[in-house]
N, C-alpha and C positions, 0 to 999 in steps of 0.2 A: 166641456168634454172631460174627462176622467183623463190625466195626464198618462202620455206614454211611459213604459218602464225603459223602453229606447225605440229608435224608428228614426225613419225619412221625414223630414219636415218639409212642409207644402213650399213649392218654388212658384212666388206668385207673380213670375215675370212671365211666367208660361198660361195659357189658357187651359181649361180643365173641362173635359167632358161629365164632371161630377152632378151638375145639375140635371144634365140628360137622366143620370142613373137616379137621381133623386126624384125625379118626374115618374119613372118607371115604376119605381117603389110604393109612389102614392097610388099606380094605376093597380098594382098588384093588392093594392090593400094593406102593405106593410112599410110605412113611412120610416125613412133612416132615422137611426138614433144619431147622436153627435159623433160617436166614435166612427160608426158605419159611413157617415158622410164624409168625414176626415179621409177614411180610406178612400173613398170613392172619388173626392176630390184630388188627392196626391197620384193614385192610381192611375185616373183620367187623363193625367196631365198631357198637353199635345205638343209635339215638337213641331216647332214653327219652322222648321227647314222641311220637314215630311210631311206635314198637316196631318199626323196620326199620332198614335200612342206614343208618348217618350220612352215607357217603361215596358220591357217584354216579360219581366219576372217580378210576380208580387208575392212575398211572402208575409204570411199574416199568423202569429201567434197571440191565442186569447183565451181565459178561461172558459169553462163550460157557461151553459146558460147564458150566452154575450148576445146571440143573433148572427154568429159567425155563416150558418149555413144559408139563413136569410139574405144577408148580403151576397154570397155567393150565387144564389139563384138569379137575384136582380141583376147581376153584372151578367150572368149569361143570358138572360132574355135580353137585357139591352144589347147585348154582342150581336145577338143574333138579327138586330134591325140595322147595322151598318149597312148592310146591303144584301142583294140576293144571294141565295144559295151558299150560306154561310155553314160551318160545321163547330158544334160547341160539345165537348165531351166533359160529363162530371163523372169522376171514378172516385171510388169508396174502397174500402177494404176488402168486401164479396161482392157478388152478385146480389145477394139478398140486403145487405145494407144499401147499395146504390137503386135496386129496385126500390127497397121501400121508401127512400127519400126521395126517388123520382115521383113515386106515386103521392106524397104527401105535396110536392111541389105541382102536380097536375090539380090536384082539389083547389090548391090557391090560385091557380091560373085561370081554371074553367069557371071560378065563382067572381071573378075579377073583370074589369072595364076591358082586358085586353083578350077577352076569349073571341072575342070579334076578329082577331086577327089570326087566331091559332086553328088547325086543322085537326080533325080527328086522329087522336095520340093511337100508336100502336103500342100494344101491351104484351104481346106475345113473348115468352122468354129467352133470353139471348137478342133480341131485336127489338127493345122498346125503345121508342123516340116519339119526341113532340113536334112535328112540322109546323111552320107558321106559312101564311100566305106568301110572303116572298121566295120561299122553298128554303129557308133556312132550318135548320133542325137542332134540337138539344137530344144527345144521347147518353143514358148512364151505361157507365161500363166497370166491371170488376176489374180489381186491381191484379193484373197477371204479369208474367215475364214478357209475353207477347202481345199486352195492351198497346195498342197505338200503330202496330206494324201495319202496313197497307192501307192505312186510311189517312185523310187531310184533316186538318185540324187547325180553325181560327182562333180557339180558346179552349184550352184545358185545364179544369179545375181539379186538384188532388186534393180531396177532403182526409182529414184525420191522417196526415201524412206521417206521424207518430209511430204508425202499425207496420211501416214499411222497413224492411231491412235494406241497406247499402247496395246489396245485389239486385233486389227486385227493384229498387228505386232507379238505378242506373239504367236497366234493362227497360223501363218506361219511357225514360227520357230519351234514350236512343232510338226507341219506336219513335215517338212522336215530334220531337225536334226537328229532325229532318223536315217534315212535311211543311212546318211553319215558315221556313225560309221560302219555300215555292209558293206558299199561301198569300205571302206579302206581296210578291210579284204579281201574283195574279189579281189580287182584291184590291191593292193599296192600302190596305188597314193593317197595322201591325199585329202580327198574334199576339197573344199573352196565355203564360201559363203562372194559375195561379197555384200555391202551395200553400193550404191553411190547416192548422192544427194546433190542439192543445198540446201543452210540453208532455213528453213521452216518458219514457224509463228509460234505463241503460242500454236496452236491447233496440232503441230507436235510431239504429246506426244511417239511416236517409237524413231523418230531419236533423237529429241533435247537431254533426257537423256543420251544416248548413246555417242554422240559427247562431251556434257559438261561432261561424267565421264572421259572420255579420257585426256579433256584439264585439268583435275584436277588432272591428274597422275595415275588414277585407271586404268591401263592398262593390260589385262589378258597377260599372256605371249606369246601365239601364236597369239595375234592381231597385225597386223600393220595398221596405219592410215595414213591419208595424208587431209591437210586443207590448201587450198589456198583462200585469199581474202585480202581485206584491213583491217589494224589495227582498233582497237574499236575508235580511237580518230580521224581516218581520216575522210575527207569531201567527201562523195559519189559524190558530185556534182561537185569535181574538176575531169575534164577528165584526165588531167595527172597522177593524183594519180591511176586512174583505171586503166591506160595504165601501170602504174609501177608494181601494183600487181597483175592484171590478167594474168595469165599463157600462154593465147594464144594472146595476145596481140603483135601486128606487125607480128605474125605468121600466124593466121587466117583471121586478119582483120587489119584495121590500123583506125588512130586518126578521118578521115572523116566517116568511117562506124560506128564508135563509137559514133560520133555527132548522126548520122541517129538512132541509136540504143535507143540513149537518148530520141530523139524528140517522138520516138514511145510511149514512157511510160507517155507522157505528164502530169499532174499532182500528178501521182501516184510516189511520192519521194521515199516511202517505198518499192515500187514494184521495182524501179530501183534500190536503194541499196542493196535489197535481190538478185536480178538477176546476177548484174555484180559488186556487192561488196563482194557477198556472207556474207550479213548482216541479220540476224535473224530481220524478222518482228513481234514484239510482240503485234503490234495491232489486233483489230477483226473488222470483216465487219458491224457488228450490233451495233455500240457503241453507249452507252447512250447520250453521250455527241460528236457531230460531231468535228473531228480533226479541223476545219478552225474556229470554234465559240471557241473552247478552246484556240487555240492558240492565237486569237485576244484578250482575255480578262486577260492576265497577270498583275500583277503588281507587285511592290517590295515588298519585306517581312516588315510586320511594327515592328520597334524597340519598344520593350515593354516600354524602357523609355519615349517614345514620343507621348504615348496615351492621355493624358491629362485625361479630363472626359469623354471620347467618350464612351458610352454604349457598351458593348461584351459579348458575349453569347459562351459557350463553348459547343460543340457536341461530343459524344461519340459512335462508333458504335465498334462490333466485328464480326471478319470473320467467315466465315463456320466452323464447328468444333473447335469453339473458338481457332483456332490457332494464332490469332492477336488482338489488340484491337487498336483502333485508336481515338485519342484524337485532335479537332481542336478548331479554334476560329472564331467567326465571330464578325468585329469590323464595328462600324458605322463610316463613313467619315463625314468630314466637308461638303462635297459638294453633302451629299445625298446617296451617293454609299455604299456598304457593301464591305468589303474586308473578304475573307476568307482565312484562314492559318492553314495549318497542322503542328500541334504541336509536335505530338510524335507518335511513331507506338512502342508498346510494346509486347513482347512475350507472347502469351496466355492472361490469364486474372486475374492472380494473383498479381501482382503489379499494374493493375488498380485503385482498390479502394481508395489505399492511395495517388495516384498521382493525381486523380482525384479531391479526398478531399482538398488537398493541392493547387491545384488551386481555388476552388470555393470559401475557404475558406479565402486564402490571397487577393482574389481580389472582394470577394464579388459579384461573378457573378452567375448564373443560368448556368444549365446543361439541355441539350434535348438529349433524347434518346429514342429508339423504346426498348420496354418491351416484345418483341416476339421474336421466333425462336434463334439464337444464342448470342442473347442480353439479354436473360431472365434471366440468371443466375446472371450474372454482376447487371443487374438492379435490381434484389431483393438483393442484397448484401448491395447496396448503398443506396437503402429504409431503409435496417435494421440499418443503421450508424445512431445512434442519439446522441444528446448532453447531459450534466447532467440533462438538464430540460425534457428528454424525446422526446425532437424535432428534427427534421430531420438536419443532417448536412449540407445535399445540397439541396438549392433551385431548386426543379425539373420544368420543364415546361412542363406542361400536353398535353399529344400526345393519339389519339385515332388512330385505325385501319385506317380509312377513311384519317386521317390526314397525315399518313405516306404514303400515296398514292398520297399525293399532294406535296409531299416534293421534288422529282426528276424533275416534269416539273415545278415547282416553280422556282428551282433553276436555269433551263436551259433558262425560261423565262426571268429571272433577267440578264443572260450573254447576251442572245440574245438583250435586250432593253438597254445594259450597264448600270445595277442599282447594279450588282454582279459582282465582279472580285477575281481573286485566286490570291496567292501570290505563286511566282515561287517555284516549288520543284520538285526533281527529282521524289521521291517515288509518289508524287501526281499526276505527269503526268503519270507516269505507270498507276497507276490506273484508272486514266480516260480513259487513251488508252485502258484497257483492261476490264472495267464496260460493260456488255450488258445488255438489258433491256428485261421486259418481260411485257406483257400488262394484265389487268385485266380490264375487260368492256372498259371504255374509258380512263383509267388511267393506269398508268406504274410505273413500280418500278424496281430498279437494282435486276438483279437475280445473287445470290450468287453462285449458281450451274452452271450456264451458262457461267459466266464469266470466263474469263483466267488468273487472277491473282487476287491480294489483292483488294477487294472491300471497306473495310472498311475506307481507309484515303478520297476516294470520299465520302462515306456514311458519314462519321463525318463532312464533311464540309458542304454538303446539308443541313443536320440537323441543324446545328450552323445557317446558313443563316436564315432557316425556323424559329427558334428560337427568332431572332432577331424582326420580326414581330407578335410573340405572348409571348412577355415579361410577366412573371408571375408577380405577386405584388411584388413591393419591399419589402423587410424586413430590408432596413438600405441604409444608403449612399452608393453611388458607389466609391471604391476606384480605382485608378492608377492602370493600368496592369503592 
């Protein structure tokens, strides 16, 4: 079996239902792959005290083209045969997705040896179901905020969970989980919730926190989980690496087909890494700065001892809810370009005044920042910092509301025409990948609530670059940075 990236180990002290699941897979004409059998063995472990499933929750994260849905179908089918009148639900992102998957399952069921225990399916929209001779049923259902309310569930399979927001996912669990407690008492079989998905995006606010918690070791006693994919430092463009870590490589497809899969993704490198490397795509579709522009305007970080007499400008920005403060610097290069560089990301705003004061005082350089929204409190505190002559300690670059709306476009224009560069920095790259924009008339600005990560690193660079062309009156000789 392809080694797990992380997950639950088999407890051989407990008996398992895995062999029964494997038998159902054979009857359905889809024998279990090694990784599928491992999941079935662990998820099917039997509690010696209760005589039923030990785990009530199963979380499964695999790349695409691994056979994840096939395993879910097999587990669903087996679950219907634990006893009479059981209720199994398969949930997908939309009613069409759930219905299409269900129809494919029906083709497989009707062509298999299990067809003799299956009744005629119902295919009317909104009421699809496959009943079995013991009265148990499998029903597809769309993911909605009211899904699960007013029903009874013995097994709930939540497929492609990356598509769910935290709010919608919580609503689904709130609808289904109360029914599982009563079903346990009624049937004597522990209900199970299966959450299956390929890694998602920054917007996967239901799935991401759950798998992140498991990776951090916060694992509930009766939860098992499984995670396959390439290591964090692996190159997803290296196809032999994909072959090595994909659990279905060489079993469902070969290297020739893998090359064809890669060609289908074209320039979508992040989509490819997510689909076949099971690597999370933290970018957003409506980036404030396009990825190709950002990647082509990198420059090396500037050595503070090599600045000479070049002008500099500091920029500061505060994230939503004042969670972080970022400070950046813009540096005038000898060739007429401006380099922007992230200096530091501070927790909250408490340490920011002292840090900014030290920079501006030590290097006799001005600061530019917005004085509205989450920046207002820090801006006020910086304004109130006076020297012994009651003069402002920090020389500020004046900025109005209209000026702020020009900051983003000015920065992007500079990147596009090659007059602005940005020093390579992981945190700044993450911010650029996750900052979205919102329009106000013909101008745009970064939307803090509409973005999916820290906005302050990129905002502070944008502000510093804008400030270079709006220098306040000098109050003394410029010092070396």
